[in-house]
C-alpha positions as CSV (number, residue, x, y, z in Angstrom):
1,M,145.8,61.8,43.9
2,K,144.0,62.1,40.6
3,K,142.5,65.5,41.6
4,F,146.0,66.7,42.6
5,S,147.4,65.7,39.3
6,I,144.6,67.5,37.4
7,L,145.1,70.6,39.5
8,L,148.8,70.6,39.0
9,F,148.4,70.1,35.2
10,I,145.9,73.1,35.0
11,L,148.3,75.3,37.0
12,L,151.3,74.3,34.9
13,I,149.4,75.2,31.7
14,A,148.1,78.5,33.2
15,F,151.6,79.6,34.2
16,S,153.3,78.5,31.1
17,N,151.1,80.8,29.0
18,C,152.0,83.9,31.0
19,E,154.3,86.4,29.5
20,S,156.5,88.8,31.4
21,D,155.6,92.4,31.3
22,D,157.7,94.2,28.8
23,I,158.7,97.7,30.0
24,C,160.6,100.0,27.7
25,L,163.6,101.3,29.4
26,D,165.5,102.4,26.3
27,S,165.3,105.9,24.9
28,T,162.5,106.5,22.4
29,T,162.1,109.2,19.7
30,P,164.0,112.3,20.8
31,Y,162.5,115.7,21.1
32,L,164.2,118.8,19.6
33,I,166.0,120.7,22.4
34,I,166.3,124.5,22.0
35,R,168.4,126.6,24.4
36,F,168.2,130.4,24.6
37,Y,171.3,132.6,24.9
38,D,172.0,136.3,25.3
39,A,172.6,137.9,21.8
40,D,175.1,140.4,23.4
41,D,177.0,137.7,25.3
42,P,176.6,134.4,23.3
43,D,178.1,132.3,26.1
44,T,175.5,133.4,28.6
45,I,172.2,131.5,28.9
46,K,169.2,133.9,28.9
47,S,165.6,133.1,29.7
48,V,162.9,134.2,27.4
49,S,160.2,136.1,29.4
50,S,156.6,135.2,28.6
51,L,157.5,132.5,26.0
52,T,154.6,130.8,24.1
53,V,155.3,128.0,21.7
54,W,153.0,126.2,19.3
55,A,153.1,124.2,16.1
56,N,151.2,125.3,13.1
57,E,147.5,124.7,13.7
58,K,148.1,123.0,17.0
59,D,147.6,123.9,20.7
60,S,150.4,125.6,22.6
61,I,153.1,123.5,24.1
62,Y,154.4,126.3,26.4
63,T,152.2,129.3,27.4
64,S,153.6,132.5,28.9
65,E,156.5,130.9,30.6
66,A,160.0,132.2,31.5
67,L,162.3,129.5,30.2
68,D,166.0,129.2,29.2
69,S,165.4,126.0,27.2
70,I,162.5,124.0,25.7
71,T,162.0,120.5,24.3
72,I,159.5,120.1,21.4
73,P,158.5,117.1,19.3
74,L,159.0,117.0,15.6
75,N,156.3,115.7,13.2
76,L,156.8,111.9,12.7
77,N,154.6,111.8,9.6
78,E,156.2,114.6,7.6
79,N,159.7,115.8,6.8
80,S,159.2,119.2,8.3
81,T,157.7,120.9,11.3
82,I,156.8,124.6,11.7
83,Y,156.8,126.2,15.2
84,K,155.8,129.6,16.2
85,L,157.7,131.2,19.2
86,Q,156.2,134.2,20.8
87,S,158.1,136.4,23.3
88,D,155.8,139.1,24.7
89,T,154.0,140.4,21.5
90,E,156.6,139.4,18.9
91,I,156.3,136.1,17.0
92,D,159.0,134.3,15.1
93,Q,158.6,131.2,13.0
94,L,161.0,128.2,13.0
95,N,160.9,126.0,9.9
96,I,162.6,122.7,10.6
97,T,163.2,120.2,7.8
98,Y,164.7,116.7,8.1
99,D,164.8,113.2,6.9
100,R,163.3,110.4,9.1
101,T,164.9,107.1,9.8
102,N,163.0,104.5,11.9
103,V,165.2,102.2,14.1
104,Y,164.0,99.1,15.8
105,I,164.7,99.2,19.5
106,S,163.0,96.2,21.1
107,R,159.7,94.4,21.3
108,S,158.7,96.5,24.3
109,C,159.8,99.8,22.8
110,G,159.1,99.2,19.2
111,Y,160.7,101.7,16.8
112,K,162.2,105.2,17.4
113,T,162.7,107.9,14.8
114,I,166.0,109.5,14.2
115,F,166.0,112.8,12.4
116,E,168.9,113.4,10.0
117,N,170.0,116.2,7.7
118,V,168.2,118.7,9.9
119,A,168.0,122.2,8.5
120,V,166.4,125.3,10.2
121,T,165.3,128.7,8.9
122,S,163.8,131.4,11.0
123,T,162.2,134.8,10.9
124,Y,164.0,137.5,12.9
125,N,161.7,139.6,15.1
126,W,162.7,138.9,18.7
127,I,165.2,136.2,17.6
128,K,168.5,137.8,16.7
129,D,170.3,134.7,15.4
130,F,170.5,131.0,15.9
131,T,173.0,128.1,15.6
132,L,172.2,124.6,14.6
133,T,174.5,122.5,16.8
134,S,173.7,119.1,15.2
135,T,172.2,118.0,11.9
136,T,171.3,114.7,13.5
137,I,168.8,114.3,16.3
138,E,169.1,110.9,17.9
139,N,169.1,111.7,21.7
140,E,168.3,114.4,24.2
141,T,171.6,114.8,25.9
142,N,172.5,118.3,24.4
143,A,170.7,121.2,22.8
144,H,170.2,120.9,19.1
145,I,169.5,124.6,18.4
146,N,170.9,127.7,20.2
147,I,168.7,130.8,19.8
148,Y,170.2,134.2,20.6
149,H,167.8,137.0,21.6
């Protein structure tokens, strides 16, 4: 009986120290969503042929792909991010500036960053125009920038 009590005591201590696995199911820091439209018919989505996208001094995120929308991360350590978007041989530069606010989600997820006061400037080589649809990026449900080409 004494051995059973000791074994039960050891098992009780072992299982009382176990923690449940925390899995983050909440949304985390959102990516910037860009959707491409036809400049001649602004309501029509138009793919960009041979699109290559990269951040300044970083590797490409997309390489020679035909896409009608992209999701790209913003720099969490700075208040601006510069992206180059190349269609065929023409390159445009998007300068994105913002303020960062960190919001606590949970123990398993930690913090997420919300981008506020977003502003965008662009060069106009293959991009004809753009529209910033939201100055706050807190989710990935809709496009944040519409680019017309």
